N, CA, C and O atoms as CSV, one atom per row, in Angstrom:
chain,resi,resn,atom,element,x,y,z
A,1,MET,N,N,-30.720,-122.622,-160.150
A,1,MET,CA,C,-31.144,-122.633,-161.470
A,1,MET,C,C,-32.665,-122.416,-161.581
A,1,MET,O,O,-33.094,-121.730,-162.508
A,2,PRO,N,N,-33.506,-122.969,-160.676
A,2,PRO,CA,C,-34.940,-122.471,-160.768
A,2,PRO,C,C,-35.033,-121.187,-160.024
A,2,PRO,O,O,-34.374,-120.965,-159.008
A,3,LEU,N,N,-35.884,-120.332,-160.567
A,3,LEU,CA,C,-36.191,-118.993,-159.996
A,3,LEU,C,C,-37.726,-118.896,-159.909
A,3,LEU,O,O,-38.457,-119.284,-160.820
A,4,ILE,N,N,-38.162,-118.367,-158.780
A,4,ILE,CA,C,-39.593,-118.001,-158.569
A,4,ILE,C,C,-39.598,-116.507,-158.262
A,4,ILE,O,O,-39.004,-116.036,-157.292
A,5,LYS,N,N,-40.266,-115.819,-159.096
A,5,LYS,CA,C,-40.440,-114.316,-158.849
A,5,LYS,C,C,-41.925,-114.022,-158.689
A,5,LYS,O,O,-42.718,-114.255,-159.601
A,6,VAL,N,N,-42.283,-113.518,-157.542
A,6,VAL,CA,C,-43.668,-113.205,-157.186
A,6,VAL,C,C,-43.894,-111.691,-157.202
A,6,VAL,O,O,-43.232,-110.953,-156.473
A,7,GLN,N,N,-44.823,-111.238,-158.029
A,7,GLN,CA,C,-45.167,-109.815,-157.961
A,7,GLN,C,C,-46.651,-109.705,-157.637
A,7,GLN,O,O,-47.473,-110.456,-158.162
A,8,THR,N,N,-46.978,-108.764,-156.770
A,8,THR,CA,C,-48.401,-108.578,-156.339
A,8,THR,C,C,-48.725,-107.145,-156.230
A,8,THR,O,O,-47.878,-106.291,-155.967
A,9,SER,N,N,-49.991,-106.899,-156.442
A,9,SER,CA,C,-50.518,-105.544,-156.296
A,9,SER,C,C,-50.694,-105.104,-154.814
A,9,SER,O,O,-50.843,-103.919,-154.515
A,10,LEU,N,N,-50.669,-106.066,-153.941
A,10,LEU,CA,C,-50.834,-105.807,-152.506
A,10,LEU,C,C,-49.641,-105.131,-151.854
A,10,LEU,O,O,-48.519,-105.328,-152.319
A,11,PRO,N,N,-49.820,-104.358,-150.822
A,11,PRO,CA,C,-48.739,-103.794,-150.097
A,11,PRO,C,C,-47.958,-104.952,-149.526
A,11,PRO,O,O,-48.490,-106.052,-149.375
A,12,ALA,N,N,-46.679,-104.713,-149.202
A,12,ALA,CA,C,-45.812,-105.794,-148.708
A,12,ALA,C,C,-46.272,-106.205,-147.257
A,12,ALA,O,O,-46.424,-105.357,-146.378
A,13,PRO,N,N,-46.480,-107.522,-147.057
A,13,PRO,CA,C,-46.761,-107.964,-145.676
A,13,PRO,C,C,-45.504,-107.767,-144.831
A,13,PRO,O,O,-44.478,-107.283,-145.307
A,14,GLU,N,N,-45.615,-108.143,-143.615
A,14,GLU,CA,C,-44.404,-108.074,-142.656
A,14,GLU,C,C,-43.394,-109.054,-143.251
A,14,GLU,O,O,-43.700,-110.072,-143.871
A,15,LYS,N,N,-42.131,-108.619,-142.984
A,15,LYS,CA,C,-40.971,-109.442,-143.508
A,15,LYS,C,C,-40.970,-110.893,-143.090
A,15,LYS,O,O,-40.573,-111.729,-143.901
A,16,PRO,N,N,-41.368,-111.249,-141.933
A,16,PRO,CA,C,-41.449,-112.753,-141.659
A,16,PRO,C,C,-42.442,-113.445,-142.471
A,16,PRO,O,O,-42.197,-114.587,-142.860
A,17,GLN,N,N,-43.574,-112.848,-142.776
A,17,GLN,CA,C,-44.600,-113.480,-143.535
A,17,GLN,C,C,-44.098,-113.677,-145.022
A,17,GLN,O,O,-44.359,-114.718,-145.624
A,18,VAL,N,N,-43.400,-112.690,-145.578
A,18,VAL,CA,C,-42.752,-112.772,-146.968
A,18,VAL,C,C,-41.708,-113.859,-146.892
A,18,VAL,O,O,-41.693,-114.705,-147.786
A,19,GLU,N,N,-40.842,-113.914,-145.915
A,19,GLU,CA,C,-39.788,-114.919,-145.826
A,19,GLU,C,C,-40.359,-116.332,-145.786
A,19,GLU,O,O,-39.901,-117.244,-146.474
A,20,THR,N,N,-41.369,-116.464,-144.958
A,20,THR,CA,C,-42.073,-117.758,-144.882
A,20,THR,C,C,-42.625,-118.232,-146.240
A,20,THR,O,O,-42.412,-119.367,-146.664
A,21,LEU,N,N,-43.350,-117.297,-146.906
A,21,LEU,CA,C,-43.911,-117.619,-148.245
A,21,LEU,C,C,-42.759,-118.017,-149.202
A,21,LEU,O,O,-42.873,-119.026,-149.897
A,22,LEU,N,N,-41.668,-117.250,-149.250
A,22,LEU,CA,C,-40.670,-117.571,-150.180
A,22,LEU,C,C,-39.969,-118.858,-149.825
A,22,LEU,O,O,-39.573,-119.579,-150.741
A,23,ARG,N,N,-39.784,-119.205,-148.558
A,23,ARG,CA,C,-39.185,-120.527,-148.215
A,23,ARG,C,C,-40.137,-121.688,-148.588
A,23,ARG,O,O,-39.712,-122.731,-149.084
A,24,ASP,N,N,-41.468,-121.457,-148.323
A,24,ASP,CA,C,-42.407,-122.508,-148.723
A,24,ASP,C,C,-42.433,-122.729,-150.242
A,24,ASP,O,O,-42.459,-123.878,-150.685
A,25,LEU,N,N,-42.426,-121.655,-151.055
A,25,LEU,CA,C,-42.431,-121.767,-152.548
A,25,LEU,C,C,-41.179,-122.417,-152.956
A,25,LEU,O,O,-41.224,-123.276,-153.836
A,26,SER,N,N,-40.029,-122.081,-152.386
A,26,SER,CA,C,-38.696,-122.678,-152.728
A,26,SER,C,C,-38.757,-124.145,-152.545
A,26,SER,O,O,-38.417,-124.905,-153.451
A,27,ALA,N,N,-39.199,-124.583,-151.348
A,27,ALA,CA,C,-39.171,-126.007,-151.067
A,27,ALA,C,C,-40.170,-126.786,-151.973
A,27,ALA,O,O,-39.862,-127.875,-152.458
A,28,SER,N,N,-41.344,-126.211,-152.179
A,28,SER,CA,C,-42.305,-126.852,-153.052
A,28,SER,C,C,-41.783,-127.017,-154.442
A,28,SER,O,O,-41.860,-128.105,-155.013
A,29,LEU,N,N,-41.227,-125.907,-155.028
A,29,LEU,CA,C,-40.739,-126.028,-156.421
A,29,LEU,C,C,-39.592,-127.104,-156.512
A,29,LEU,O,O,-39.575,-127.924,-157.431
A,30,ALA,N,N,-38.694,-127.073,-155.585
A,30,ALA,CA,C,-37.595,-128.082,-155.601
A,30,ALA,C,C,-38.182,-129.479,-155.583
A,30,ALA,O,O,-37.774,-130.337,-156.366
A,31,ARG,N,N,-39.092,-129.703,-154.736
A,31,ARG,CA,C,-39.687,-131.065,-154.621
A,31,ARG,C,C,-40.498,-131.449,-155.831
A,31,ARG,O,O,-40.477,-132.606,-156.252
A,32,LEU,N,N,-41.219,-130.490,-156.402
A,32,LEU,CA,C,-42.083,-130.812,-157.575
A,32,LEU,C,C,-41.315,-131.039,-158.829
A,32,LEU,O,O,-41.747,-131.817,-159.679
A,33,ILE,N,N,-40.152,-130.371,-158.987
A,33,ILE,CA,C,-39.395,-130.545,-160.189
A,33,ILE,C,C,-38.184,-131.508,-160.050
A,33,ILE,O,O,-37.473,-131.824,-161.004
A,34,GLY,N,N,-38.011,-131.949,-158.764
A,34,GLY,CA,C,-36.953,-132.932,-158.515
A,34,GLY,C,C,-35.589,-132.373,-158.563
A,34,GLY,O,O,-34.655,-133.057,-158.984
A,35,LYS,N,N,-35.418,-131.068,-158.120
A,35,LYS,CA,C,-34.098,-130.374,-158.177
A,35,LYS,C,C,-33.673,-130.016,-156.771
A,35,LYS,O,O,-34.527,-129.873,-155.896
A,36,SER,N,N,-32.420,-129.870,-156.530
A,36,SER,CA,C,-31.907,-129.460,-155.202
A,36,SER,C,C,-32.348,-128.012,-154.896
A,36,SER,O,O,-32.201,-127.095,-155.704
A,37,GLU,N,N,-32.896,-127.872,-153.674
A,37,GLU,CA,C,-33.318,-126.523,-153.215
A,37,GLU,C,C,-32.106,-125.568,-153.090
A,37,GLU,O,O,-32.249,-124.345,-153.069
A,38,ALA,N,N,-30.872,-126.204,-153.006
A,38,ALA,CA,C,-29.664,-125.327,-152.904
A,38,ALA,C,C,-29.457,-124.355,-154.058
A,38,ALA,O,O,-28.712,-123.383,-153.935
A,39,TYR,N,N,-30.123,-124.624,-155.182
A,39,TYR,CA,C,-30.011,-123.735,-156.357
A,39,TYR,C,C,-31.300,-122.906,-156.581
A,39,TYR,O,O,-31.296,-122.113,-157.522
A,40,VAL,N,N,-32.341,-123.009,-155.846
A,40,VAL,CA,C,-33.601,-122.327,-156.008
A,40,VAL,C,C,-33.450,-120.874,-155.485
A,40,VAL,O,O,-32.989,-120.653,-154.366
A,41,MET,N,N,-33.855,-119.883,-156.334
A,41,MET,CA,C,-33.834,-118.475,-155.905
A,41,MET,C,C,-35.275,-118.025,-155.913
A,41,MET,O,O,-36.031,-118.391,-156.813
A,42,THR,N,N,-35.675,-117.235,-154.926
A,42,THR,CA,C,-36.991,-116.680,-154.839
A,42,THR,C,C,-36.865,-115.166,-154.722
A,42,THR,O,O,-35.896,-114.632,-154.183
A,43,ALA,N,N,-37.906,-114.491,-155.260
A,43,ALA,CA,C,-37.903,-112.972,-155.112
A,43,ALA,C,C,-39.382,-112.559,-154.947
A,43,ALA,O,O,-40.294,-113.198,-155.471
A,44,PHE,N,N,-39.567,-111.484,-154.211
A,44,PHE,CA,C,-40.893,-110.946,-153.920
A,44,PHE,C,C,-40.926,-109.482,-154.156
A,44,PHE,O,O,-40.043,-108.757,-153.699
A,45,GLU,N,N,-41.922,-109.024,-154.856
A,45,GLU,CA,C,-42.140,-107.587,-155.205
A,45,GLU,C,C,-43.581,-107.218,-154.885
A,45,GLU,O,O,-44.493,-107.814,-155.457
A,46,ALA,N,N,-43.810,-106.310,-154.041
A,46,ALA,CA,C,-45.145,-105.876,-153.661
A,46,ALA,C,C,-45.440,-104.461,-154.327
A,46,ALA,O,O,-44.563,-103.834,-154.921
A,47,ASN,N,N,-46.713,-104.021,-154.182
A,47,ASN,CA,C,-47.084,-102.735,-154.676
A,47,ASN,C,C,-46.879,-102.518,-156.110
A,47,ASN,O,O,-46.653,-101.389,-156.545
A,48,VAL,N,N,-46.950,-103.579,-156.883
A,48,VAL,CA,C,-46.831,-103.441,-158.378
A,48,VAL,C,C,-48.227,-103.062,-158.925
A,48,VAL,O,O,-49.192,-103.802,-158.730
A,49,PRO,N,N,-48.325,-101.904,-159.610
A,49,PRO,CA,C,-49.620,-101.569,-160.176
A,49,PRO,C,C,-50.056,-102.690,-161.239
A,49,PRO,O,O,-49.334,-103.016,-162.181
A,50,MET,N,N,-51.187,-103.184,-161.009
A,50,MET,CA,C,-51.776,-104.351,-161.851
A,50,MET,C,C,-53.234,-104.147,-162.007
A,50,MET,O,O,-53.931,-103.545,-161.190
A,51,THR,N,N,-53.671,-104.709,-163.160
A,51,THR,CA,C,-55.102,-105.003,-163.336
A,51,THR,C,C,-55.234,-106.474,-163.748
A,51,THR,O,O,-54.330,-107.052,-164.351
A,52,PHE,N,N,-56.331,-107.034,-163.421
A,52,PHE,CA,C,-56.649,-108.431,-163.872
A,52,PHE,C,C,-58.112,-108.380,-164.147
A,52,PHE,O,O,-58.873,-107.929,-163.291
A,53,GLY,N,N,-58.538,-108.805,-165.267
A,53,GLY,CA,C,-59.981,-108.848,-165.664
A,53,GLY,C,C,-60.618,-107.493,-165.578
A,53,GLY,O,O,-61.817,-107.357,-165.337
A,54,GLY,N,N,-59.741,-106.430,-165.790
A,54,GLY,CA,C,-60.266,-105.116,-165.866
A,54,GLY,C,C,-60.528,-104.448,-164.473
A,54,GLY,O,O,-61.153,-103.390,-164.392
A,55,THR,N,N,-60.044,-105.083,-163.413
A,55,THR,CA,C,-60.181,-104.455,-162.099
A,55,THR,C,C,-58.753,-104.357,-161.430
A,55,THR,O,O,-57.795,-105.005,-161.852
A,56,THR,N,N,-58.689,-103.550,-160.423
A,56,THR,CA,C,-57.501,-103.431,-159.645
A,56,THR,C,C,-57.553,-104.178,-158.345
A,56,THR,O,O,-56.753,-103.927,-157.444
A,57,ASP,N,N,-58.525,-105.132,-158.234
A,57,ASP,CA,C,-58.548,-105.998,-157.034
A,57,ASP,C,C,-57.204,-106.742,-156.937
A,57,ASP,O,O,-56.507,-106.907,-157.938
A,58,PRO,N,N,-56.853,-107.184,-155.729
A,58,PRO,CA,C,-55.542,-107.847,-155.549
A,58,PRO,C,C,-55.349,-108.964,-156.598
A,58,PRO,O,O,-56.219,-109.781,-156.902
A,59,ALA,N,N,-54.112,-108.901,-157.112
A,59,ALA,CA,C,-53.770,-109.885,-158.137
A,59,ALA,C,C,-52.271,-110.261,-157.963
A,59,ALA,O,O,-51.540,-109.568,-157.255
A,60,CYS,N,N,-51.828,-111.346,-158.602
A,60,CYS,CA,C,-50.489,-111.799,-158.481
A,60,CYS,C,C,-50.012,-112.346,-159.764
A,60,CYS,O,O,-50.782,-112.961,-160.502
A,61,TYR,N,N,-48.682,-112.132,-160.083
A,61,TYR,CA,C,-48.058,-112.644,-161.225
A,61,TYR,C,C,-46.859,-113.383,-160.706
A,61,TYR,O,O,-46.125,-112.829,-159.887
A,62,ILE,N,N,-46.600,-114.671,-161.156
A,62,ILE,CA,C,-45.483,-115.416,-160.746
A,62,ILE,C,C,-44.723,-115.849,-162.043
A,62,ILE,O,O,-45.303,-116.309,-163.026
A,63,GLU,N,N,-43.408,-115.664,-161.957
A,63,GLU,CA,C,-42.543,-116.227,-163.027
A,63,GLU,C,C,-41.756,-117.391,-162.432
A,63,GLU,O,O,-41.188,-117.310,-161.343
A,64,ILE,N,N,-41.753,-118.463,-163.194
A,64,ILE,CA,C,-40.956,-119.631,-162.769
A,64,ILE,C,C,-40.070,-119.990,-163.985
A,64,ILE,O,O,-40.555,-120.267,-165.082
A,65,LYS,N,N,-38.771,-119.970,-163.734
A,65,LYS,CA,C,-37.774,-120.230,-164.812
A,65,LYS,C,C,-36.883,-121.408,-164.218
A,65,LYS,O,O,-36.528,-121.447,-163.040
A,66,SER,N,N,-36.575,-122.330,-165.145
A,66,SER,CA,C,-35.719,-123.390,-164.709
A,66,SER,C,C,-34.954,-123.967,-165.827
A,66,SER,O,O,-35.476,-124.035,-166.939
A,67,VAL,N,N,-33.745,-124.391,-165.615
A,67,VAL,CA,C,-32.917,-125.079,-166.612
A,67,VAL,C,C,-33.542,-126.500,-166.810
A,67,VAL,O,O,-33.764,-127.210,-165.830
A,68,GLY,N,N,-33.812,-126.892,-168.023
A,68,GLY,CA,C,-34.375,-128.158,-168.272
A,68,GLY,C,C,-35.851,-128.017,-168.499
A,68,GLY,O,O,-36.349,-126.931,-168.794
A,69,THR,N,N,-36.546,-129.115,-168.362
A,69,THR,CA,C,-38.031,-129.079,-168.711
A,69,THR,C,C,-38.889,-129.256,-167.506
A,69,THR,O,O,-38.679,-130.140,-166.676
A,70,MET,N,N,-39.841,-128.410,-167.433
A,70,MET,CA,C,-40.873,-128.564,-166.399
A,70,MET,C,C,-42.049,-129.339,-166.965
A,70,MET,O,O,-42.753,-130.054,-166.251
A,71,GLY,N,N,-42.244,-129.175,-168.283
A,71,GLY,CA,C,-43.292,-129.848,-169.058
A,71,GLY,C,C,-44.530,-130.335,-168.333
A,71,GLY,O,O,-45.460,-129.585,-168.035
A,72,SER,N,N,-44.492,-131.685,-168.055
A,72,SER,CA,C,-45.697,-132.295,-167.481
A,72,SER,C,C,-45.939,-131.916,-165.965
A,72,SER,O,O,-46.948,-132.279,-165.361
A,73,LYS,N,N,-44.998,-131.205,-165.437
A,73,LYS,CA,C,-45.125,-130.874,-164.018
A,73,LYS,C,C,-45.784,-129.527,-163.767
A,73,LYS,O,O,-46.030,-129.161,-162.618
A,74,THR,N,N,-46.064,-128.804,-164.808
A,74,THR,CA,C,-46.535,-127.434,-164.599
A,74,THR,C,C,-47.945,-127.366,-163.938
A,74,THR,O,O,-48.219,-126.446,-163.167
A,75,LYS,N,N,-48.801,-128.308,-164.233
A,75,LYS,CA,C,-50.137,-128.270,-163.626
A,75,LYS,C,C,-50.032,-128.494,-162.139
A,75,LYS,O,O,-50.698,-127.787,-161.383
A,76,ALA,N,N,-49.222,-129.448,-161.667
A,76,ALA,CA,C,-49.055,-129.640,-160.217
A,76,ALA,C,C,-48.400,-128.457,-159.540
A,76,ALA,O,O,-48.755,-128.084,-158.421
A,77,ILE,N,N,-47.435,-127.869,-160.234
A,77,ILE,CA,C,-46.745,-126.658,-159.696
A,77,ILE,C,C,-47.718,-125.508,-159.530
A,77,ILE,O,O,-47.748,-124.836,-158.499
A,78,SER,N,N,-48.541,-125.291,-160.607
A,78,SER,CA,C,-49.600,-124.256,-160.538
A,78,SER,C,C,-50.531,-124.448,-159.372
A,78,SER,O,O,-50.807,-123.515,-158.617
A,79,GLN,N,N,-51.022,-125.688,-159.225
A,79,GLN,CA,C,-52.000,-125.930,-158.204
A,79,GLN,C,C,-51.442,-125.662,-156.791
A,79,GLN,O,O,-52.101,-125.072,-155.935
A,80,GLU,N,N,-50.208,-126.123,-156.595
A,80,GLU,CA,C,-49.592,-125.945,-155.261
A,80,GLU,C,C,-49.206,-124.503,-154.990
A,80,GLU,O,O,-49.507,-123.994,-153.910
A,81,LEU,N,N,-48.578,-123.848,-155.888
A,81,LEU,CA,C,-48.101,-122.518,-155.692
A,81,LEU,C,C,-49.300,-121.525,-155.607
A,81,LEU,O,O,-49.283,-120.620,-154.773
A,82,CYS,N,N,-50.292,-121.686,-156.433
A,82,CYS,CA,C,-51.486,-120.814,-156.310
A,82,CYS,C,C,-52.151,-120.953,-154.889
A,82,CYS,O,O,-52.516,-119.968,-154.247
A,83,ALA,N,N,-52.268,-122.129,-154.489
A,83,ALA,CA,C,-52.781,-122.393,-153.163
A,83,ALA,C,C,-51.952,-121.749,-151.985
A,83,ALA,O,O,-52.486,-121.187,-151.028
A,84,GLN,N,N,-50.640,-121.884,-152.151
A,84,GLN,CA,C,-49.763,-121.241,-151.130
A,84,GLN,C,C,-49.870,-119.691,-151.132
A,84,GLN,O,O,-49.903,-119.051,-150.081
A,85,VAL,N,N,-49.921,-119.130,-152.338
A,85,VAL,CA,C,-50.127,-117.682,-152.362
A,85,VAL,C,C,-51.411,-117.202,-151.865
A,85,VAL,O,O,-51.478,-116.125,-151.272
A,86,GLU,N,N,-52.489,-117.972,-152.080
A,86,GLU,CA,C,-53.781,-117.612,-151.607
A,86,GLU,C,C,-53.816,-117.727,-150.035
A,86,GLU,O,O,-54.412,-116.898,-149.348
A,87,ARG,N,N,-53.142,-118.807,-149.511
A,87,ARG,CA,C,-53.104,-118.895,-148.008
A,87,ARG,C,C,-52.261,-117.755,-147.379
A,87,ARG,O,O,-52.639,-117.154,-146.374
A,88,ALA,N,N,-51.173,-117.507,-147.981
A,88,ALA,CA,C,-50.278,-116.490,-147.441
A,88,ALA,C,C,-50.701,-114.994,-147.644
A,88,ALA,O,O,-50.520,-114.142,-146.774
A,89,LEU,N,N,-51.252,-114.751,-148.805
A,89,LEU,CA,C,-51.564,-113.335,-149.161
A,89,LEU,C,C,-53.031,-113.045,-149.296
A,89,LEU,O,O,-53.417,-111.878,-149.359
A,90,GLY,N,N,-53.873,-114.069,-149.344
A,90,GLY,CA,C,-55.279,-113.916,-149.529
A,90,GLY,C,C,-55.733,-113.614,-150.936
A,90,GLY,O,O,-56.883,-113.237,-151.159
A,91,ILE,N,N,-54.825,-113.779,-151.894
A,91,ILE,CA,C,-55.214,-113.504,-153.239
A,91,ILE,C,C,-55.861,-114.743,-153.843
A,91,ILE,O,O,-55.254,-115.813,-153.866
A,92,PRO,N,N,-57.058,-114.607,-154.321
A,92,PRO,CA,C,-57.758,-115.835,-154.868
A,92,PRO,C,C,-56.948,-116.397,-156.053
A,92,PRO,O,O,-56.313,-115.668,-156.814
A,93,GLN,N,N,-57.009,-117.722,-156.162
A,93,GLN,CA,C,-56.250,-118.427,-157.157
A,93,GLN,C,C,-56.631,-118.032,-158.564
A,93,GLN,O,O,-55.807,-118.109,-159.475
A,94,ASN,N,N,-57.893,-117.602,-158.757
A,94,ASN,CA,C,-58.253,-117.096,-160.069
A,94,ASN,C,C,-57.780,-115.718,-160.461
A,94,ASN,O,O,-58.085,-115.210,-161.540
A,95,ARG,N,N,-57.045,-115.144,-159.578
A,95,ARG,CA,C,-56.410,-113.804,-159.842
A,95,ARG,C,C,-54.878,-113.902,-159.825
A,95,ARG,O,O,-54.172,-112.918,-159.607
A,96,THR,N,N,-54.390,-115.140,-160.064
A,96,THR,CA,C,-52.952,-115.332,-160.183
A,96,THR,C,C,-52.605,-116.012,-161.508
A,96,THR,O,O,-53.132,-117.054,-161.895
A,97,TYR,N,N,-51.707,-115.353,-162.137
A,97,TYR,CA,C,-51.123,-115.986,-163.366
A,97,TYR,C,C,-49.723,-116.543,-163.060
A,97,TYR,O,O,-48.990,-115.962,-162.259
A,98,ILE,N,N,-49.370,-117.601,-163.657
A,98,ILE,CA,C,-47.976,-118.152,-163.594
A,98,ILE,C,C,-47.398,-118.337,-165.012
A,98,ILE,O,O,-48.009,-118.952,-165.886
A,99,GLU,N,N,-46.206,-117.782,-165.191
A,99,GLU,CA,C,-45.480,-118.020,-166.426
A,99,GLU,C,C,-44.386,-119.050,-166.226
A,99,GLU,O,O,-43.556,-118.890,-165.332
A,100,PHE,N,N,-44.361,-120.039,-166.982
A,100,PHE,CA,C,-43.338,-121.110,-166.843
A,100,PHE,C,C,-42.388,-120.899,-168.019
A,100,PHE,O,O,-42.827,-120.712,-169.153
A,101,THR,N,N,-41.089,-120.929,-167.743
A,101,THR,CA,C,-40.083,-120.879,-168.786
A,101,THR,C,C,-38.958,-121.899,-168.562
A,101,THR,O,O,-38.272,-121.878,-167.540
A,102,ASP,N,N,-38.796,-122.764,-169.519
A,102,ASP,CA,C,-37.756,-123.701,-169.524
A,102,ASP,C,C,-36.565,-123.060,-170.260
A,102,ASP,O,O,-36.702,-122.659,-171.416
A,103,VAL,N,N,-35.374,-122.960,-169.582
A,103,VAL,CA,C,-34.263,-122.231,-170.056
A,103,VAL,C,C,-33.136,-123.215,-170.421
A,103,VAL,O,O,-32.828,-124.078,-169.599
A,104,PRO,N,N,-32.493,-123.134,-171.628
A,104,PRO,CA,C,-31.311,-123.960,-171.878
A,104,PRO,C,C,-30.199,-123.623,-170.906
A,104,PRO,O,O,-30.055,-122.464,-170.517
A,105,GLY,N,N,-29.395,-124.625,-170.498
A,105,GLY,CA,C,-28.397,-124.482,-169.489
A,105,GLY,C,C,-27.343,-123.426,-169.844
A,105,GLY,O,O,-26.784,-122.768,-168.966
A,106,ALA,N,N,-27.084,-123.278,-171.153
A,106,ALA,CA,C,-26.111,-122.289,-171.602
A,106,ALA,C,C,-26.598,-120.820,-171.463
A,106,ALA,O,O,-25.821,-119.870,-171.566
A,107,MET,N,N,-27.910,-120.690,-171.227
A,107,MET,CA,C,-28.509,-119.372,-171.053
A,107,MET,C,C,-28.714,-119.024,-169.616
A,107,MET,O,O,-29.371,-118.020,-169.341
A,108,TRP,N,N,-28.198,-119.784,-168.666
A,108,TRP,CA,C,-28.403,-119.501,-167.286
A,108,TRP,C,C,-27.055,-119.445,-166.602
A,108,TRP,O,O,-26.384,-120.469,-166.475
A,109,GLY,N,N,-26.624,-118.208,-166.135
A,109,GLY,CA,C,-25.316,-118.066,-165.559
A,109,GLY,C,C,-25.286,-118.233,-164.062
A,109,GLY,O,O,-26.260,-117.920,-163.378
A,110,TRP,N,N,-24.186,-118.722,-163.550
A,110,TRP,CA,C,-23.958,-118.889,-162.117
A,110,TRP,C,C,-22.498,-119.059,-161.837
A,110,TRP,O,O,-21.805,-119.769,-162.566
A,111,ASN,N,N,-22.009,-118.423,-160.792
A,111,ASN,CA,C,-20.679,-118.706,-160.250
A,111,ASN,C,C,-19.639,-118.521,-161.354
A,111,ASN,O,O,-18.691,-119.302,-161.438
A,112,GLY,N,N,-19.796,-117.513,-162.192
A,112,GLY,CA,C,-18.809,-117.177,-163.217
A,112,GLY,C,C,-18.918,-118.108,-164.442
A,112,GLY,O,O,-18.058,-118.043,-165.321
A,113,GLY,N,N,-19.955,-118.976,-164.526
A,113,GLY,CA,C,-20.091,-119.900,-165.576
A,113,GLY,C,C,-21.520,-120.047,-166.007
A,113,GLY,O,O,-22.323,-119.149,-165.751
A,114,THR,N,N,-21.860,-121.077,-166.616
A,114,THR,CA,C,-23.302,-121.411,-167.016
A,114,THR,C,C,-23.579,-122.823,-166.595
A,114,THR,O,O,-22.686,-123.536,-166.139
A,115,PHE,N,N,-24.838,-123.234,-166.750
A,115,PHE,CA,C,-25.228,-124.629,-166.486
A,115,PHE,C,C,-25.178,-125.478,-167.704
A,115,PHE,O,O,-25.578,-126.642,-167.687
A,116,GLY,N,N,-24.683,-124.894,-168.775
A,116,GLY,CA,C,-24.660,-125.746,-170.048
A,116,GLY,C,C,-23.379,-125.588,-170.835
A,116,GLY,O,O,-23.218,-126.212,-171.884
């Protein structure tokens, strides 16, 4: 039910580096929102044409969607995930945007059904 989608203007790092980043993001999000990591999905897309602040310097956009409410947890999630992306990809935290979306269970499909 939680999804983390990372898009960056950088070329794709080596596959093991991407896999490590995605595993780390998955574990962090599950812990921070108190949900089972068994349902967390991660995705990574590199080489996305982007500008941020009018420049094409390396940037990152992250979407986080989850059934239920992340509400008061978004600041902690932002702090931890921005730091992880900076360590893994070298993208400064001030060049990363995160979009948080709380999704009603009926609007999230899985295994031929929905969560609501």
